[in-house]
C-alpha positions as CSV (number, residue, x, y, z in Angstrom):
1,M,-19.3,2.8,59.3
2,T,-22.0,0.6,57.9
3,I,-21.0,-2.7,56.4
4,K,-22.9,-5.3,54.3
5,L,-21.7,-8.9,54.9
6,E,-20.9,-11.2,51.9
7,V,-19.9,-14.8,51.9
8,G,-16.1,-15.3,51.3
9,K,-15.1,-11.9,52.7
10,K,-13.3,-11.2,55.9
11,Y,-14.3,-8.6,58.6
12,R,-12.7,-7.2,61.8
13,N,-14.7,-7.2,65.0
14,R,-14.5,-4.7,67.9
15,N,-11.8,-6.9,69.5
16,G,-9.6,-6.4,66.4
17,E,-9.9,-10.1,65.4
18,V,-10.5,-11.0,61.8
19,V,-13.6,-13.2,61.0
20,E,-14.4,-14.9,57.7
21,I,-18.2,-15.4,56.6
22,V,-18.5,-18.8,55.1
23,K,-22.3,-19.3,54.9
24,E,-25.4,-17.4,54.1
25,L,-28.6,-18.8,55.9
26,I,-31.9,-18.9,54.1
27,R,-35.1,-17.6,55.8
28,H,-33.4,-17.0,59.3
29,G,-34.7,-13.5,59.8
30,F,-32.3,-11.2,61.6
31,Y,-29.3,-13.7,61.5
32,K,-28.4,-14.6,58.0
33,F,-24.6,-15.1,57.9
34,Q,-22.2,-17.4,59.7
35,N,-18.5,-17.7,60.4
36,P,-16.6,-21.0,60.6
37,L,-17.5,-21.3,64.3
38,Y,-21.3,-21.1,63.3
39,I,-21.7,-17.9,65.1
40,S,-24.4,-16.0,63.2
41,Y,-24.6,-12.3,62.4
42,S,-27.1,-9.8,60.9
43,I,-26.3,-8.4,57.4
44,D,-24.7,-5.4,59.0
45,G,-22.4,-7.5,61.2
46,R,-24.3,-7.2,64.5
47,L,-24.5,-10.3,66.9
48,L,-27.4,-9.0,68.9
49,K,-30.3,-6.7,67.9
50,E,-30.5,-4.5,71.0
51,V,-26.8,-3.8,72.1
52,E,-23.3,-3.7,70.7
53,T,-20.9,-6.6,71.6
54,P,-17.1,-7.0,71.3
55,L,-17.9,-9.6,68.6
56,D,-19.8,-7.4,66.3
57,L,-18.2,-7.0,62.8
58,I,-17.4,-3.4,62.0
59,E,-15.1,-3.2,58.9
60,E,-14.1,-5.3,56.0
61,V,-10.5,-6.5,55.7
62,N,-8.5,-8.4,53.2
63,E,-5.9,-10.1,55.4
64,L,-5.9,-13.9,56.1
65,V,-7.2,-15.3,59.4
66,K,-4.0,-16.4,61.2
67,K,-5.6,-18.3,64.2
68,L,-8.7,-18.7,66.1
69,H,-9.7,-16.6,69.1
70,K,-8.3,-18.0,72.4
71,H,-11.9,-18.5,73.6
72,A,-13.3,-19.6,70.2
73,E,-15.0,-22.8,71.6
74,L,-16.6,-21.0,74.5
75,I,-17.7,-18.1,72.1
76,K,-19.4,-20.7,70.0
77,A,-21.1,-22.3,73.0
78,W,-22.3,-18.8,74.2
79,A,-23.7,-18.1,70.7
80,D,-25.6,-21.4,70.9
81,G,-27.2,-20.5,74.3
82,A,-24.7,-21.8,76.9
83,Q,-24.4,-19.8,80.2
84,I,-20.9,-18.4,80.7
85,E,-19.0,-17.6,83.8
86,W,-15.7,-15.5,84.2
87,Q,-13.3,-15.7,87.0
88,S,-12.6,-12.7,89.1
89,N,-9.3,-11.8,90.7
90,S,-10.4,-13.4,93.9
91,G,-10.9,-16.7,92.2
92,R,-14.7,-16.6,92.3
93,W,-16.7,-17.6,89.2
94,L,-19.3,-15.0,88.2
95,S,-22.2,-15.3,85.7
96,T,-22.3,-12.9,82.7
97,T,-24.8,-12.6,79.9
98,Q,-22.4,-10.3,77.9
99,P,-18.9,-11.7,78.1
100,E,-16.1,-9.3,77.0
101,W,-13.9,-12.3,75.9
102,D,-10.9,-10.6,77.4
103,L,-7.8,-12.6,76.3
104,N,-6.3,-12.2,79.8
105,R,-9.4,-13.5,81.6
106,C,-10.6,-17.1,82.3
107,Y,-14.0,-18.2,81.1
108,R,-16.0,-21.4,81.3
109,I,-19.5,-22.9,80.7
110,K,-21.5,-22.7,83.8
111,P,-21.5,-26.1,85.4
112,P,-24.8,-27.8,86.2
113,E,-26.2,-27.2,89.6
114,V,-25.5,-29.8,92.3
115,P,-28.7,-32.0,92.4
116,Q,-30.7,-32.1,95.6
117,W,-29.9,-35.7,96.3
118,R,-26.2,-34.8,96.7
119,K,-27.1,-31.9,98.9
120,D,-29.1,-34.2,101.2
121,L,-26.1,-36.6,101.5
122,A,-23.9,-33.8,102.5
123,E,-26.2,-32.5,105.2
124,K,-26.4,-36.0,106.7
125,M,-22.5,-36.2,106.6
126,K,-22.3,-32.9,108.5
127,V,-24.1,-34.6,111.4
128,G,-22.0,-37.8,111.4
129,G,-23.4,-39.9,108.6
130,V,-21.1,-42.3,106.8
131,L,-21.1,-42.1,103.1
132,Q,-21.1,-45.5,101.2
133,F,-21.0,-46.4,97.6
134,N,-22.0,-49.5,95.6
135,W,-21.0,-50.4,92.0
136,G,-24.3,-52.3,91.5
137,G,-25.1,-56.0,91.1
138,D,-24.3,-58.1,94.2
139,N,-21.4,-56.0,95.2
140,P,-21.5,-55.0,98.9
141,W,-21.8,-51.4,100.1
142,K,-18.4,-49.9,100.9
143,E,-17.4,-46.7,102.9
144,S,-16.6,-43.8,100.5
145,L,-13.6,-41.5,101.1
146,L,-15.3,-38.5,99.4
147,S,-15.4,-35.4,101.5
148,I,-18.4,-33.2,102.0
149,D,-16.8,-30.6,99.7
150,R,-16.3,-33.2,97.1
151,V,-20.0,-34.3,97.3
152,L,-21.0,-30.7,96.8
153,D,-18.4,-30.1,94.0
154,D,-20.5,-28.8,91.0
155,E,-18.0,-30.7,88.7
156,G,-18.2,-33.9,90.7
157,N,-19.0,-37.2,89.0
158,M,-21.4,-39.2,91.1
159,T,-24.3,-41.3,90.1
160,E,-27.6,-41.3,91.9
161,G,-28.4,-44.7,93.5
162,R,-24.7,-45.7,93.8
163,Y,-24.2,-43.5,97.0
164,R,-26.1,-43.5,100.3
165,I,-25.6,-42.8,104.0
166,K,-24.9,-46.0,105.9
167,P,-28.2,-47.1,107.6
168,E,-28.2,-47.2,111.4
169,T,-28.1,-50.8,112.7
170,K,-31.3,-51.6,114.5
171,P,-30.7,-53.0,117.9
172,D,-31.8,-56.6,118.9
173,V,-35.1,-56.8,120.7
174,V,-35.2,-58.5,124.0
175,E,-38.5,-59.8,125.6
176,T,-39.2,-61.6,128.8
177,W,-42.1,-64.0,129.1
178,S,-43.8,-66.0,131.8
179,V,-44.5,-69.5,130.5
180,S,-46.3,-72.4,132.2
181,K,-48.0,-75.5,130.9
182,D,-51.3,-73.8,130.6
183,N,-50.4,-70.2,129.9
184,F,-47.8,-67.8,128.6
185,Y,-47.6,-64.0,128.4
186,K,-45.1,-61.1,128.3
187,D,-43.8,-60.3,131.6
188,S,-41.3,-57.6,132.5
189,T,-41.2,-58.4,136.2
190,S,-38.9,-60.7,138.1
191,S,-41.4,-63.4,137.8
192,A,-40.6,-64.0,134.1
193,N,-38.9,-67.3,133.4
194,L,-38.0,-67.0,129.6
195,K,-36.0,-64.5,127.7
196,L,-36.3,-64.3,123.8
197,I,-33.9,-62.3,121.7
198,W,-35.0,-61.1,118.2
199,Y,-32.6,-59.7,115.4
200,G,-33.3,-56.1,115.2
201,E,-32.6,-55.9,111.4
202,T,-34.7,-58.9,110.4
203,G,-37.0,-59.7,113.2
204,N,-36.0,-63.3,113.2
205,L,-35.5,-65.2,116.5
206,K,-31.9,-64.9,117.6
207,G,-31.9,-66.8,120.9
208,A,-33.7,-68.0,123.9
209,E,-32.8,-68.4,127.5
210,V,-34.6,-70.0,130.4
211,L,-34.4,-67.8,133.5
212,K,-34.0,-69.4,136.8
């Protein structure tokens, strides 16, 4: 049965839900009518040009809309271009371009992909790297309790620049020298008479020892 949408009238979709048309769009090509969720339809009630969908409007009704669809917010987001995932019986989230909006199924907006900098942190943690965080300013870096799984969680809340892998401490540098009144040079033999110790992190002189 072919219908012709009109503002103020109510229609039933393929899911059996009643939808009211509240607005007619001007100069919008194929999509000219909207429901209260801003989902747009063609004049004959279709949501997409090429294929049928469960949300297509198929017949006019005169009953009042009692409540919004269980997935109303997600349906609106999908109509606006959001990527939708549904949860399988095994608990896995699977992508879909044509959600059925089954009332007994769970749906969600596809979370953003885990950024590469967090993947890099996780890889270093797998080989023994220690994760640290810093809240900025003059605050010191502190060890983080986040697990690798949490770092890779696609819904995790982490800010780039506030997390890092603890830098390896550079060892002190020890040199031995032979020093006389007229000459001095590096000497790694038993003839050396002076030992100098340099901080590995800064390169500054840490200590000196005369060798007998």
